[in-house]
C-alpha positions in Angstrom: 65.6 -48.8 53.6 67.3 -47.8 56.8 66.2 -44.3 57.7 69.1 -41.9 57.9 69.5 -39.1 60.5 70.9 -36.7 57.9 67.5 -36.6 56.3 66.3 -34.2 59.0 69.1 -31.8 58.3 68.5 -31.9 54.6 64.8 -31.2 55.1 65.7 -28.2 57.2 68.1 -26.9 54.6 65.7 -27.4 51.7 63.7 -24.3 52.9 66.0 -21.6 51.6 67.8 -20.8 48.4 71.3 -22.0 49.3 72.9 -24.9 47.4 73.2 -28.1 49.4 76.6 -29.8 49.0 76.2 -33.4 50.2 79.6 -35.0 50.7 80.7 -38.5 51.7 82.6 -41.6 50.7 81.5 -43.8 47.8 78.7 -46.2 48.7 77.7 -44.3 51.9 74.2 -43.7 50.5 74.3 -40.2 49.1 72.2 -41.0 46.0 69.6 -42.9 48.1 69.2 -40.1 50.7 68.9 -37.5 47.9 66.1 -39.5 46.3 64.3 -39.8 49.7 64.0 -36.1 50.4 62.8 -34.8 47.0 59.7 -34.9 44.8 61.0 -36.6 41.6 58.2 -35.1 39.5 59.5 -31.6 40.0 63.2 -32.6 40.0 65.8 -32.5 37.2 68.3 -35.3 38.0 71.7 -35.1 36.3 74.5 -37.6 36.7 78.1 -36.3 36.7 79.4 -39.7 35.7 77.6 -39.3 32.4 79.8 -37.6 29.7 76.8 -35.7 28.2 76.0 -34.3 31.6 79.6 -33.1 32.1 79.4 -31.3 28.8 76.0 -29.8 29.6 77.2 -28.3 32.9 80.8 -27.3 32.1 81.4 -23.6 31.3 77.9 -22.9 30.1 76.0 -19.6 29.7 73.2 -18.6 32.1 70.8 -18.6 29.2 71.7 -22.2 28.3 71.4 -23.3 32.0 67.9 -21.7 32.3 66.8 -23.6 29.2 68.3 -26.8 30.5 66.6 -26.5 34.0 63.3 -25.2 32.6 60.4 -25.2 35.2 61.9 -27.8 37.5 61.8 -26.7 41.2 64.8 -28.9 42.3 68.0 -29.8 40.5 70.1 -32.7 41.7 73.7 -33.1 40.3 74.9 -36.5 41.4 78.7 -37.1 41.5 79.2 -33.4 40.8 83.0 -33.6 41.4 83.3 -35.0 37.9 82.2 -31.7 36.3 84.8 -29.2 35.3 84.4 -25.8 37.1 81.3 -27.1 38.9 81.6 -24.3 41.6 81.2 -21.5 39.0 78.3 -23.3 37.4 76.5 -23.7 40.8 77.1 -20.0 41.5 75.5 -19.1 38.1 72.5 -21.3 38.9 72.1 -20.0 42.4 72.4 -16.3 41.4 70.1 -16.4 38.3 67.7 -19.3 38.4 64.9 -20.0 40.9 65.7 -23.7 41.6 66.9 -25.5 44.7 70.2 -27.4 44.0 71.5 -30.5 45.7 75.0 -31.5 44.6 76.5 -34.8 45.8 80.2 -35.7 45.7 82.3 -38.6 46.8 85.6 -36.8 47.0 85.9 -33.7 49.2 89.2 -32.7 47.7 87.7 -32.4 44.3 84.3 -30.9 45.1 84.9 -28.8 48.2 88.0 -27.2 46.7 86.0 -26.1 43.6 82.9 -24.8 45.5 84.3 -23.1 48.5 85.3 -19.8 46.9 82.5 -19.4 44.3 79.8 -20.5 46.7 80.8 -18.4 49.7 77.6 -17.6 51.6 75.6 -19.6 49.1 75.9 -23.2 50.3 75.2 -25.7 53.1 77.8 -28.4 53.3 76.6 -31.6 54.8 78.4 -34.9 55.3 77.0 -38.4 55.1 78.8 -41.2 56.9 78.3 -44.9 56.7 75.3 -46.1 58.7 75.5 -45.3 62.4 74.7 -47.4 65.4 72.1 -44.8 66.3 70.4 -45.3 63.0 70.4 -49.0 63.4 69.0 -48.7 67.0 66.0 -47.0 65.4 65.8 -49.5 62.5 66.0 -52.6 64.8 66.7 -52.2 68.5 69.6 -51.2 70.7 69.4 -54.7 72.2 70.0 -56.2 68.7 72.8 -53.8 68.0 74.5 -54.8 71.2 74.2 -58.5 70.2 76.0 -57.9 66.8 78.6 -55.5 68.2 81.5 -58.0 67.6 80.3 -58.3 64.0 80.3 -54.5 63.6 83.9 -54.2 64.8 85.0 -56.6 62.1 82.9 -55.6 59.1 81.9 -52.0 59.9 78.8 -50.0 59.0 78.6 -49.5 55.2 75.0 -49.9 53.9 75.9 -52.7 51.4 77.7 -54.6 54.2 74.7 -54.3 56.6 72.2 -55.2 53.9 74.0 -58.2 52.5 74.9 -60.6 55.3 77.3 -63.3 54.2 78.9 -61.1 51.5 80.7 -58.7 53.8 84.3 -59.6 52.8 83.7 -59.3 49.1 81.9 -56.0 49.4 84.5 -54.5 51.6 87.4 -55.7 49.4 85.8 -54.1 46.4 85.2 -50.9 48.3 88.8 -50.8 49.6 90.1 -51.2 46.0 87.8 -48.5 44.7 89.0 -46.1 47.3 92.6 -46.5 46.5 92.5 -46.9 42.8 89.4 -45.1 41.5 89.0 -41.9 43.4 92.5 -41.0 44.4 94.3 -42.3 41.3 91.8 -40.8 38.9 91.9 -37.3 40.2 95.3 -36.9 41.7 98.8 -37.1 40.2 100.0 -40.0 42.3 103.1 -41.5 40.6 103.6 -44.3 43.1 100.3 -46.1 43.7 101.9 -49.1 45.2 103.5 -46.9 47.8 100.1 -45.2 48.5 98.8 -48.7 49.2 101.7 -49.5 51.5 101.2 -46.3 53.4 97.5 -47.0 53.8 98.3 -50.4 55.2 100.9 -48.9 57.6 98.2 -46.5 58.8 95.8 -49.4 59.2 98.2 -51.3 61.5 98.8 -48.2 63.6 95.3 -47.0 64.5 95.2 -45.8 68.1 98.9 -45.1 68.1 100.8 -41.8 67.4 102.1 -41.6 63.9 105.4 -40.3 62.7 105.7 -39.0 59.1 109.4 -39.8 59.3 108.8 -43.4 60.4 106.1 -43.8 57.8 108.4 -42.5 55.2 111.1 -45.0 56.1 108.5 -47.8 55.9 107.2 -46.8 52.5 110.2 -45.2 50.8 108.5 -41.8 50.6 109.8 -38.5 51.8 108.0 -36.7 54.7 106.3 -34.2 52.4 104.9 -36.9 50.2 103.7 -38.9 53.2 101.9 -35.8 54.5 100.4 -35.1 51.0 99.1 -38.7 50.6 97.6 -38.6 54.1 95.9 -35.3 53.3 94.4 -37.0 50.2 93.3 -40.1 52.1 91.6 -37.7 54.6 89.8 -35.7 52.0 88.6 -38.9 50.3 87.0 -40.0 53.6 89.3 -42.9 54.2 91.1 -41.6 57.3 90.9 -38.7 59.8 93.4 -37.2 62.2 93.1 -36.6 65.9 95.6 -34.0 67.3 97.1 -33.9 70.8 96.0 -31.5 73.5 98.7 -29.2 74.7 98.0 -26.2 76.8 99.4 -26.2 80.4 102.2 -28.7 80.8 105.7 -28.6 79.5 105.9 -32.3 79.1 102.7 -32.7 77.1 103.2 -33.9 73.5 102.9 -30.8 71.4 102.4 -31.8 67.7 101.6 -35.5 67.9 98.6 -37.0 66.0 96.8 -40.2 65.7 95.1 -41.4 62.5 91.9 -43.5 62.4 89.7 -44.9 59.7 86.2 -43.6 58.9 85.0 -47.3 58.8 86.7 -50.2 60.7 85.5 -52.6 58.0 87.5 -50.8 55.4 90.5 -50.8 57.7 90.2 -54.6 58.2 89.9 -55.0 54.4 93.1 -53.1 53.8 95.1 -55.4 56.0 92.9 -58.4 55.1 92.3 -59.4 58.7 88.8 -61.0 59.3 89.7 -62.8 62.5 86.9 -62.8 65.2 87.3 -60.5 68.1 88.4 -63.2 70.6 91.4 -64.1 68.3 92.7 -60.6 67.6 95.6 -58.6 69.0 94.0 -55.2 67.9 90.6 -55.4 69.6 91.3 -52.4 71.8 92.4 -50.3 68.8 89.4 -51.3 66.8 87.1 -50.5 69.7 88.7 -47.0 70.0 88.3 -46.4 66.3 84.7 -47.6 66.2 83.7 -45.4 69.1 85.3 -42.3 67.8 83.6 -42.6 64.4 80.2 -43.3 66.0 80.6 -40.3 68.2 81.6 -38.2 65.1 78.4 -39.3 63.3 76.2 -38.3 66.2 77.8 -34.9 66.6 77.6 -34.2 62.8 74.0 -35.1 62.4 73.0 -33.2 65.5 75.1 -30.1 64.7 77.2 -30.4 67.9 80.5 -28.7 67.5 83.5 -29.6 69.7 87.3 -29.5 69.5 88.6 -33.0 69.7 92.0 -34.3 71.0 93.9 -37.1 72.7 96.3 -36.4 75.6 99.7 -37.8 76.4 102.8 -36.8 78.2 106.4 -37.8 77.6 106.1 -39.9 80.7 103.4 -41.9 78.8 100.4 -40.7 80.9 97.5 -40.6 78.5 93.8 -40.2 77.8 92.2 -41.7 74.7 89.8 -38.9 73.8 88.9 -35.4 74.9 86.2 -33.1 73.7 86.4 -29.4 74.4 83.1 -27.5 74.5 81.2 -25.1 76.7 84.4 -24.0 78.5 85.1 -27.5 79.8 87.1 -30.6 78.9 85.3 -33.9 78.7 87.7 -36.8 78.9 87.0 -40.4 77.8 88.9 -43.7 78.2 87.8 -46.7 76.0 88.0 -50.2 77.5 86.7 -53.2 75.6 86.7 -55.3 78.8 84.2 -53.8 81.3 86.1 -55.4 84.1 89.3 -53.5 83.5 89.7 -50.7 86.0 90.8 -47.3 84.7 93.0 -45.0 86.7 92.7 -41.4 85.6 96.0 -39.4 85.4 96.3 -37.0 88.4 98.5 -34.9 86.3 95.7 -34.3 83.8 93.0 -33.8 86.5 95.1 -31.2 88.3 96.2 -29.4 85.2 92.6 -29.1 83.9 90.3 -28.8 86.9 87.3 -27.9 84.6 86.6 -31.4 83.4 84.3 -34.4 83.3 85.4 -38.1 82.9 83.8 -41.2 81.5 85.1 -44.7 81.0 83.4 -46.2 77.9 82.9 -50.0 77.8 80.6 -52.4 76.1 78.2 -51.9 79.0 77.7 -48.1 78.5 78.9 -47.3 75.0 75.3 -46.5 73.7 75.3 -43.5 76.1 78.6 -42.2 74.7 77.6 -42.5 71.0 74.0 -41.2 71.2 74.0 -38.3 73.7 
């Protein structure tokens, strides 16, 4: 088993009474990591995919829940988003029964929406991503990870993908279909699933570019409101995430623009069914940008580093790929797949934001960017 960095955070949060909500996409390893941090002998494990479990935990009295949990010290509810009114049930358990609860969920829009209000002040919310390069460095070596970097850009970082070399395409295709047709279509009233798939493909072709809801609507035959709603759902299901534009000082900065990236580049490539090697692709720069952003996101999440994240661009097409805002300073990054390509920093940006640092991230130094 590849050791996961989130284990340290879970161990830290096991020491109090708050409910641990463990969120993440399907097949990212939530069940495995929950098993690794608990003593199974003192744990009651319930599976929300099981109809009997759903009945046991839906709208029950405190007396019934006490009898169900008994003397167990830990309660794990796997796939908790399948249980009706799970937030209220978790509140009952937290307030009345001396047991530590871990609830896992593969769909943030289903679980987080149900638990936010009932569990105010009663929960720790943690997110598990697909395996990170940082975790693989510890499992093998940074030298080995550098050697397989091209492979990672094509097939991504899902546990099954990494653990089953040779089967990457089949695994990713099944995962991509599961995302679109299992989670989203099961829990949300999506009346046009084919158009959702078309929208997801359009987003996959546009990673690294600004997206326009109006343009996406014209491509898919959906109105702007539906496009935005579908993107919100894709985001909450851990398929895509948005990066807003930075706009503070300059009149010609783009004000409300956004870019959309995928949580895993392997899933992105499965959606557009492009498995070409890096040297035969037209989208290598965009894949590199997406890959680096996600790996940086994993590092910050597991190490509880909090930043405001942006890209920057003006109407005159001056741009910076990625900016982090923390400690009263802007930290600007440009991503170059080819280490020999020189980068010229925008003087407009440097003058407008004098409190800054800059870094050009290439294959030669990317480990520094994603692990510090």
